[in-house]
ROFIBA-630817 format. One record per residue (C-alpha): residue number from 1; x, y, z. Coordinates in Angstrom, 1 decimal. Layout:
BEGIN
  num      px      py      pz
  NUM       X       Y       Z
...
//
This chain:
BEGIN
  num      px      py      pz
    1    89.3    13.1    81.5
    2    87.4    16.3    81.1
    3    88.1    16.3    77.4
    4    86.6    12.8    76.9
    5    83.4    13.7    78.7
    6    82.8    16.5    76.6
    7    83.5    14.3    73.5
    8    81.3    12.0    74.6
    9    78.5    14.4    75.4
   10    78.9    15.6    72.0
   11    78.4    12.3    70.3
   12    75.4    11.6    72.4
   13    73.9    14.9    71.5
   14    74.5    14.3    67.7
   15    72.6    10.8    68.0
   16    69.4    12.6    69.0
   17    69.3    15.2    65.9
   18    66.9    14.4    63.0
   19    67.9    12.7    59.8
   20    68.1    14.7    56.6
   21    65.8    13.5    53.6
   22    67.5    11.7    50.7
   23    67.2    13.1    47.1
   24    64.5    10.5    45.8
   25    62.2    10.9    48.4
   26    62.2    14.7    47.6
   27    61.6    14.0    43.9
   28    58.7    11.7    44.7
   29    57.2    14.1    46.9
   30    57.4    16.8    44.5
   31    55.6    14.7    41.7
   32    52.9    13.9    44.2
   33    52.4    17.6    44.9
   34    52.4    18.6    41.1
   35    50.1    15.7    40.4
   36    47.7    16.8    42.8
   37    47.7    20.2    41.7
   38    47.1    19.4    38.1
   39    44.2    16.9    39.3
   40    42.5    19.7    41.0
   41    42.9    22.0    38.0
   42    41.3    19.7    35.6
   43    38.6    18.8    37.9
   44    37.9    22.4    38.5
   45    38.0    23.1    34.7
   46    35.4    20.4    34.1
   47    33.1    21.7    36.7
   48    33.2    25.1    35.0
   49    32.8    23.7    31.4
   50    29.2    24.0    30.0
   51    27.4    20.5    29.2
   52    27.3    19.5    25.6
   53    23.9    20.0    24.0
   54    21.8    16.9    23.3
   55    21.5    16.0    19.5
   56    18.2    17.7    17.8
   57    15.2    15.5    17.3
   58    14.3    15.7    13.5
   59    10.5    16.2    12.8
   60     8.8    14.7     9.9
   61     5.4    15.4     8.6
   62     3.3    12.4     6.9
   63     4.0    14.1     3.6
   64     7.8    13.5     4.3
   65     7.7     9.8     4.7
   66     6.1     6.8     3.0
   67     5.1     3.4     4.1
   68     6.6     0.5     2.0
   69     3.9    -1.4     0.5
   70     4.0    -4.6    -1.5
   71     2.9    -3.8    -5.1
   72     2.9    -5.5    -8.5
   73     4.4    -2.7   -10.8
   74     3.3    -2.9   -14.5
   75     5.8    -2.7   -17.2
   76     4.6     0.2   -19.4
   77     5.4     2.6   -22.5
   78     4.3     6.1   -22.6
   79     1.7     7.1   -25.3
   80     0.4    10.2   -26.3
   81    -1.9    11.6   -29.2
   82    -5.0    13.6   -29.9
   83    -8.4    12.4   -29.2
   84   -11.0    12.1   -32.0
   85   -14.5    10.5   -32.0
   86   -14.7     6.9   -33.3
   87   -18.1     7.5   -34.9
   88   -18.5    10.5   -36.9
   89   -20.5    11.5   -40.0
   90   -20.4    14.1   -42.7
   91   -24.0    14.7   -43.8
   92   -24.0    15.7   -47.5
   93   -26.8    16.6   -49.9
   94   -27.8    13.8   -52.3
   95   -29.7    16.1   -54.7
   96   -29.0    19.8   -56.0
   97   -31.2    22.5   -55.0
   98   -31.8    25.6   -52.8
   99   -31.7    25.0   -49.1
  100   -35.2    26.0   -47.7
  101   -34.8    25.2   -44.0
  102   -31.9    24.6   -41.5
  103   -33.4    23.2   -38.1
  104   -30.3    22.4   -36.0
  105   -27.1    24.4   -35.0
  106   -23.5    23.3   -33.8
  107   -23.5    21.8   -30.4
  108   -27.0    20.6   -30.4
  109   -27.5    16.8   -29.8
  110   -29.5    14.9   -32.6
  111   -31.0    11.4   -32.9
  112   -30.7     9.1   -35.8
  113   -33.4    10.0   -38.2
  114   -34.0    13.4   -37.0
  115   -34.8    16.3   -39.6
  116   -32.0    18.4   -40.1
  117   -32.7    20.5   -43.1
  118   -35.0    20.8   -46.2
  119   -34.1    21.4   -49.7
  120   -36.5    23.1   -52.2
  121   -38.5    20.3   -53.9
  122   -40.3    22.3   -56.7
  123   -37.9    20.8   -59.4
  124   -37.7    17.5   -58.0
  125   -41.7    17.4   -57.8
  126   -41.7    18.2   -61.6
  127   -39.2    15.6   -62.4
  128   -41.4    13.1   -60.6
  129   -44.6    14.2   -62.4
  130   -42.7    13.7   -65.8
  131   -41.6    10.3   -64.9
  132   -44.8     9.1   -63.7
  133   -46.5    10.5   -66.9
  134   -43.8     8.5   -68.9
  135   -44.6     5.4   -67.0
  136   -48.3     5.8   -67.7
  137   -47.5     6.2   -71.5
  138   -45.3     3.1   -71.2
  139   -47.9     1.0   -69.7
  140   -50.4     2.0   -72.3
  141   -47.9     0.9   -75.1
  142   -47.4    -2.2   -73.2
  143   -51.0    -2.9   -73.2
  144   -51.3    -2.5   -76.8
  145   -48.3    -4.5   -77.7
  146   -49.8    -7.3   -75.3
  147   -53.0    -7.4   -77.5
  148   -51.2    -7.5   -80.6
  149   -49.0   -10.4   -79.4
  150   -52.1   -12.5   -78.4
  151   -54.0   -11.8   -81.6
  152   -50.9   -12.8   -83.6
  153   -50.6   -16.0   -81.7
  154   -54.4   -16.7   -82.5
  155   -53.8   -15.8   -86.0
  156   -50.7   -18.0   -86.6
  157   -52.5   -20.9   -84.9
  158   -55.1   -20.7   -87.6
  159   -52.5   -20.0   -90.1
  160   -53.6   -16.7   -91.1
  161   -50.0   -15.0   -90.5
  162   -46.6   -16.3   -90.7
  163   -43.9   -16.8   -88.2
  164   -42.2   -13.7   -89.0
  165   -45.2   -11.6   -88.3
  166   -45.6   -13.5   -85.1
  167   -42.0   -12.9   -84.1
  168   -42.3    -9.1   -84.7
  169   -45.4    -8.8   -82.6
  170   -43.5   -10.7   -79.8
  171   -40.6    -8.6   -80.3
  172   -42.8    -5.4   -79.9
  173   -44.5    -6.7   -76.8
  174   -41.0    -7.1   -75.2
  175   -39.6    -3.8   -76.2
  176   -42.7    -2.3   -74.5
  177   -42.4    -4.2   -71.4
  178   -38.8    -3.2   -71.1
  179   -39.8     0.4   -71.8
  180   -42.4     0.3   -69.1
  181   -40.0    -1.3   -66.5
  182   -37.5     1.5   -67.2
  183   -40.1     4.1   -66.8
  184   -41.0     2.7   -63.5
  185   -37.4     2.7   -62.4
  186   -37.2     6.2   -63.4
  187   -40.4     7.1   -61.4
  188   -38.7     5.3   -58.2
  189   -35.5     7.5   -58.8
  190   -37.6    10.7   -58.9
  191   -39.2     9.6   -55.8
  192   -36.2     8.9   -54.0
  193   -34.7    12.2   -55.0
  194   -37.7    14.0   -53.7
  195   -37.4    12.1   -50.5
  196   -33.6    12.9   -50.2
  197   -34.6    16.6   -50.3
  198   -35.5    15.9   -46.7
  199   -32.2    15.7   -44.9
  200   -32.2    13.4   -41.6
  201   -29.4    12.7   -39.1
  202   -27.7     9.3   -40.2
  203   -26.5     8.7   -36.4
  204   -27.1     9.7   -32.8
  205   -24.6    12.4   -31.8
  206   -23.9    16.2   -31.6
  207   -23.7    18.6   -34.5
  208   -20.0    19.7   -34.8
  209   -20.4    21.7   -37.7
  210   -23.0    23.3   -40.0
  211   -21.9    24.2   -43.6
  212   -25.2    25.4   -45.1
  213   -27.6    28.1   -44.4
  214   -31.1    28.7   -45.8
  215   -31.1    30.2   -49.2
  216   -28.0    28.7   -50.2
  217   -27.9    26.2   -53.4
  218   -26.1    23.1   -52.9
  219   -24.8    20.7   -55.2
  220   -25.0    17.0   -55.1
  221   -22.7    15.6   -52.6
  222   -22.2    19.0   -50.9
  223   -21.4    19.1   -47.3
  224   -24.3    20.0   -45.0
  225   -23.3    18.9   -41.4
  226   -20.5    17.2   -39.5
  227   -22.0    14.9   -36.7
  228   -19.9    13.3   -33.9
  229   -20.8    10.6   -31.4
  230   -18.7    11.2   -28.2
  231   -19.7     8.0   -26.5
  232   -16.6     6.3   -27.6
  233   -13.1     8.2   -28.4
  234    -9.9     7.1   -30.2
  235    -6.5     8.0   -29.4
  236    -3.8     7.6   -32.5
  237    -0.6     7.5   -30.8
  238     2.8     6.5   -32.4
  239     5.1     4.0   -30.3
  240     8.7     2.9   -31.0
  241     9.0     0.1   -33.5
  242    11.4    -1.8   -31.0
  243     8.2    -2.1   -28.6
  244     6.0    -3.9   -31.3
  245     7.0    -7.3   -30.0
  246     5.3    -6.7   -26.7
  247     2.3    -4.8   -27.8
  248    -1.0    -6.7   -28.2
  249    -4.6    -6.0   -29.1
  250    -6.6    -5.7   -25.8
  251    -3.9    -4.4   -23.7
  252    -5.2    -1.7   -21.3
  253    -4.0     1.9   -21.1
  254    -4.4     4.8   -18.5
  255    -4.6     8.1   -19.9
  256    -4.9    11.8   -18.6
  257    -6.1    14.4   -20.6
  258    -5.2    18.2   -20.5
  259    -7.6    20.2   -18.4
  260    -9.0    17.3   -16.3
  261    -6.2    17.3   -13.5
  262    -5.4    14.0   -12.1
  263    -8.3    12.3   -13.5
  264    -7.6     9.1   -15.4
  265    -9.4     7.6   -18.2
  266    -9.3     4.0   -19.1
  267    -8.2     2.9   -22.9
  268    -7.9    -0.2   -24.6
  269    -5.8    -1.1   -27.7
  270    -8.0    -1.6   -30.6
  271    -5.5    -1.6   -33.8
  272    -2.0    -1.7   -34.7
  273    -0.9    -0.2   -38.0
  274     1.0    -2.8   -40.1
  275     3.6    -0.2   -41.3
  276     6.0     2.3   -39.7
  277     6.0     6.0   -40.4
  278     9.0     6.6   -42.8
  279    10.0     9.9   -41.1
  280    10.0     8.7   -37.4
  281    10.3     4.9   -37.8
  282     7.6     4.7   -35.4
  283     4.2     2.5   -35.5
  284     0.8     4.0   -35.0
  285    -1.5     2.2   -32.6
  286    -5.1     3.1   -31.9
  287    -6.8     3.0   -28.5
  288   -10.3     3.4   -27.6
  289   -11.5     5.5   -24.6
  290   -14.8     5.2   -23.0
  291   -16.6     8.6   -22.8
  292   -20.1     7.9   -21.6
  293   -20.4    11.2   -19.7
  294   -19.2    13.2   -22.8
  295   -16.6    15.1   -21.0
  296   -14.0    14.5   -23.5
  297   -14.0    16.3   -26.9
  298   -12.5    15.7   -30.3
  299    -9.1    17.4   -30.7
  300    -8.0    17.2   -27.1
  301    -4.5    15.9   -26.2
  302    -4.2    12.9   -24.1
  303    -1.0    11.3   -22.6
  304    -0.4     8.4   -20.6
  305     1.0     4.8   -20.5
  306     0.1     1.5   -22.2
  307     0.5    -1.6   -19.9
  308     2.7    -4.2   -21.5
  309     2.6    -6.7   -18.7
  310     1.8    -6.7   -15.0
  311     5.1    -7.7   -12.7
  312     5.1    -9.6    -9.5
  313     4.4    -8.2    -6.1
  314     7.4    -6.8    -4.4
  315     8.1    -3.9    -1.9
  316     7.5    -0.4    -3.7
  317     8.9     3.0    -2.6
  318     9.0     6.4    -4.2
  319    11.7     7.4    -6.4
  320    12.4    10.2    -4.5
  321    13.3     8.1    -1.3
  322    16.2     6.5    -3.1
  323    19.5     8.0    -2.5
  324    23.0     6.8    -3.8
  325    26.5     7.0    -2.6
  326    29.6     5.4    -4.1
  327    27.3     3.6    -6.7
  328    25.4     1.9    -3.8
  329    21.6     2.7    -3.5
  330    20.1     3.1     0.0
  331    17.1     4.7     1.7
  332    16.7     6.3     5.3
  333    14.1     4.9     7.4
  334    12.4     5.8    10.7
  335    12.9     3.0    13.2
  336    12.3     3.0    16.9
  337    12.5     6.8    17.1
  338    15.7     7.2    15.2
  339    17.0     7.5    11.6
  340    18.0     4.4    10.0
  341    19.9     3.7     6.8
  342    19.4     0.7     4.4
  343    21.2    -0.5     1.5
  344    18.7    -1.5    -1.2
  345    18.8    -3.4    -4.7
  346    16.2    -1.8    -7.1
  347    14.0    -3.6    -9.5
  348    11.4    -2.4   -12.2
  349    10.9     1.4   -12.2
  350     7.7     3.2   -13.3
  351     8.5     6.6   -14.0
  352     4.9     7.7   -14.8
  353     4.0     6.6   -11.3
  354     7.1     7.7    -9.6
  355     7.7     4.4    -7.9
  356    10.4     1.7    -8.0
  357    10.3    -2.0    -6.6
  358    13.0    -2.9    -4.2
  359    14.4    -6.4    -4.6
  360    16.2    -6.5    -1.5
  361    16.7    -4.5     1.6
  362    13.2    -4.0     2.5
  363    10.3    -6.2     3.4
  364     7.4    -4.0     3.4
  365     5.6    -1.8     6.3
  366     8.9     0.1     6.8
  367     8.6     3.9     6.9
  368    11.0     5.4     4.7
  369    11.9     9.1     4.0
  370    10.6    10.4     0.7
  371    11.4    14.1     0.9
  372    14.9    15.3    -0.1
  373    15.9    16.4     3.3
  374    19.7    16.8     3.7
  375    22.1    16.5     6.7
  376    20.4    13.2     7.6
  377    22.5    10.6     9.7
  378    21.9     7.1    10.9
  379    21.1     7.1    14.6
  380    19.9    10.7    14.8
  381    16.6    11.0    16.8
  382    13.5    11.4    14.6
  383     9.8    11.5    15.0
  384     6.6    12.0    13.0
  385     5.4    15.6    13.8
  386     1.8    14.5    13.5
  387     1.5    10.9    14.4
  388    -2.1    10.9    14.4
  389    -2.4    11.7    10.8
  390    -2.5     8.8     8.3
  391     1.2     8.2     7.0
  392     1.5     8.8     3.1
  393     1.5     5.5     1.1
  394     4.2     4.6    -1.2
  395     1.9     5.7    -4.2
//
C-alpha cells in the first residue's frame, strides 16, 4: 500500500511540471527575433545615411534663349561683288594744246558745267581769225557772183548773151555760195574749238582722278579728269545658272559692305546678262544700291542675299536651337520652370539670317534654348537668370 501511494504522488507531481516547447515553435521564434534585429539595423542605417541633394536649378540668361515668333522667311541666294558708281565720266580734251589752268583736285565735289581746266587758246584764236577772214573773202566773191548772175539774166532777156553765157554766170554764183557756206562752217568749227579749250564738268559728282597738270600738253581725246556720281551704286555679281529661272528684274536684295558692320544696304536687281561666263558657267546680274549719303565708295566689296520669293508665315527659331538625335530634330524649351524637349519638323532655312522655320512641334510663343549648352535633360529645373530683361527674339 505504501508503494502505491508513493507512485500516486509521483504521478500527481509530474502532472504539475511545465510542458516542453516543440521544434516548429522554436524556429518561428528565431525568425521573428532575427527579423526584428534586421529591421532595427536597416532603420538605424537609414537614419545615419545623408539625404540625397536636390537636382540643381539650371540658370539661363536672355541671350541663351529665344522666343518663337511667326515669321515669313524668304527664299534667297547669296550674292557678292564689287561696288561701282552707276554714273561716271572720263573728261577728255576736245582740242590739242597746253594746259594753262587746273582748277580742281581729287575728292572735290563738282557741279555740272563747272569750270575744271583751261587749255591755251593762242593757236585756236589764230585759227578762228583765219577762218573768219576766209569767210569774209567768200562772202565778197559771192556778192560779185550774184551781181554777174543778175546782169547776165538781164542781158539774156534782151538777147545780148547766149544761154551758155547765162549758165556760166549761174554756175559761178552757185560755186561762190557753196564756198561761202563752207567758210561759215569752218568759222563755227574754229569757234567751237576755242570754246572747247575751256573744260567743264559734264555731270554732278566727285573728282576721282586728275590726269593733267598745268604746263602739260594734251592731244585731242586726251584724258583729263575722272568724275563719279556716288548717288547710285551698282553691284556686279555672278549667280549660278541654275538659279536664273527664279531671278527677275525688280527683285530686292539686302547687302552688307566691309567696314560698315551690321548696317544693311537695300538693293534692286536692274539687269541680267544674257550669256554665261564660260569659265564659271555663272550668269552676271547687276543690282543698283541707293547711296544718297555718299557713304559707299567705288571698289568696295559687298555681299548679301537676293530675295527670290517670300514664304508663308510660320514659327521660326534660331538654327543653333536645333539639335538632332537618331535622325530626329528636337529643341529644348523652358516650360513652367522646367526643361522640356520637343520633337520638331523643320522647313525653310535661311543661313544668312541664322533662322529655320518649324512645320510642326511648335506653335509660337514658346521659349527655346538657343545656346549650345550640354547635359540638358527634360524635367530638370530651369529659370531665366534675369527675368526682368527682355527675352531674346528668334531673329
